[in-house]
N, C-alpha and C positions, 0 to 999 in steps of 0.2 A: 941833830941830836944824837950822842954817841947811846950805842943801844946799852950800856951799861947802866949810865944815866937813865933813861928809856926803863930799863928790869928795875930801879932803887925807883920811879913815880909812884904817888899811892896810885891807885888805880880811877878816883876822879878827877887826878892831877894829868894822868893819860888819854883821858876822856876829853878833859877841857884844850892839851895841845892838838890830839886828833882832828876836834872841830873846828879848834882856830885855825890850822893847816885846811880846814877842808873852806870855812869861812872864807878865805882869803883865797883861795881858786873860785871859789862862786864869784868874788868883786869882780877876780880880773875878768871872768867870762860874762861880766854882764857890760863892761867897754869897748866902746865902737871899734876900739885900736885893737881887740882879738878877733878881729874878722874880718876877711876880704873883699868881699862879696853882699851885694845888698839889691835889693827888689820892692818897691812899696805894696804893699797889699792894699787893696781896695775892701774893704770892710762891705760884706753883704748885711740887711735888713736882717736875714733871718739867720744870720753867725748869731744875734745878743738869743738870753735867753730870758724866763719868766724874771730875772735880777737884775735886770736891763745890763748887761756887757757881755760878755762874747763867750759863749758856752766854752769851758776847758777842751771839749773834744774836738773844737776846729783850728785849735792850735795846731794841731798836728796836721792838718789838711795847710794850714800856712807853711809849718814846716817842707812839707810834699812838694808843696808849689815850687819852693825858691830850690831846691836839691834837684829836681829833675826838669826844674828850666835850664839851668846853669849846665846840667851836663848835657842837655838837650841845643843848649846856644853853644857853648865853650869844647864837648868832649864830643861829641859828634853823636850822641846815645838817639841811635833808630829805634822809635818808638813805635811800627807798625809790624806784629809781629812773623808776620810773614819773611820778612827783609831785615830782620833784626838777627845778628848775632849773637847779642849778648842780654840779657834779660833780667834788671834788678829787683831781688827778694829782699823787705825789708825784713829785719831779724830784732830789732831791738830799738825801741824809744822809749823818750824820757824828756820830760817835761819840769820845768820847775816855776813856779807864779808868782811874780814880785808886788805887779799891779797891773788893772785892770785895763783891757779894751772894751771901746763901744763904739756902735755904728754911729755915726756915719767914718771915723779916724779911720785916716790911713798910716797904718804901723809899714816901718822898710822891717823885712826880714833881712836875716845878715846869714849867713855861711861863714865856713870855715870848715876845713879839713884835716885833722888831728892824726890821723894814718892812711893807707895806702898800700894793703896786703896785696897778696897776691891773685885774689879773684873779690877782696871784704875792701871796705871803704868807712873809716869812723869820719863820721862830720860835729861839727862843734855849731849849736845854735844859738838862735837871740831875736829877737822884736824890739825893736827900735818906735817909743811913741814919738808923734812929733809935738813940735814945742807947742805950748800954750801961747800959741797968737790966734788974732782977730782974721788972719785966712790962711786955711791950709794950705800943705806944702806945694810947691809947684812945681806937679810930674805930668810929663810929658810924653806922648807916644814912644821916645828912642828910649825912656827910661826904664818905660813897662816891655821892650824886644830888649834891653841893651841890659838894663839891668846899670848897677855903680860899684862902680869899683872903689877900695878904700883912699881915703884921700880925698874923692868932689867936692866940687863944693856945696852942691845941694844937702849933704848930710849933715849940715851944721844947721841945717830946718829940723833935725830931729834930735832927739836927748839923749844925751851922753851914757847915759847908764840902759839898759835893755829893763823893757817891763817883764818879761819873761825870758829862760834860757834854757837850750834842750841836748840833744843829742839824739843821731840816730847811729845806724850801722844800716850795711847792704850788704848786701852778700850777692855776685855776679855770676849767671847761669848762664850754660847752653841752653836755649827755649826748645830743644828736643828732647834733653835728659834729664833736666831740671839739673844735672851735677854741678858743680862750681867748676867755671873755667877759669886761663890768665887774663886779665884785663890787655887790651891792645895797649901797644905804647903810647899812641895815640890821646887814647883816654883817659892814660893814666896821665901824661902830659899836661894835658888838660885840669887833671885831679892835683899837682903838682903845684899849679899855682896860686892855690889856696892854704898849702899847706904853711902849720904854723906852729909856732913851741906849744909845747907843752901845758898846759896852764894847771898844774898837780903840787 
């Protein structure tokens, strides 16, 4: 929309256009195609709260799990502080809830990379519920150790629309100084495999 047309719109119309754009972006964020990597997550009894669904704070744990699983498995992140040349500090977290998760469901966590900076990584995240069938998704040890990449046939066992979407930003620092440091090239290459188009 041209700037001059935008300026001529009344305030409530400008608000509707803005909310319509953000709604469209959120709709695209909810789709499986917006993600490159998936990891089945086994919910635990303790994840449920008194209302009978997974507590909102637990979703951040699921997001943290898929991010670090991918970094360890595919980017070579070292988690031993004595050996690791870099440490990731989470500086931003956000989650939008669309429908609840309940134990013992096995949702698929989803991960995409929106931007890789010099020392920072912006992630796009989601959770997809299993489709309502008598049998839960068939998940084996390999799915849990390797995860599933976009297009894997097992992803058909999960809903096409996410029940939760989120975003996070990691800043990687030198563990001795806590100062931001450049990402190693092999680490960066692993992240770039999940780069997708911006959904704005």
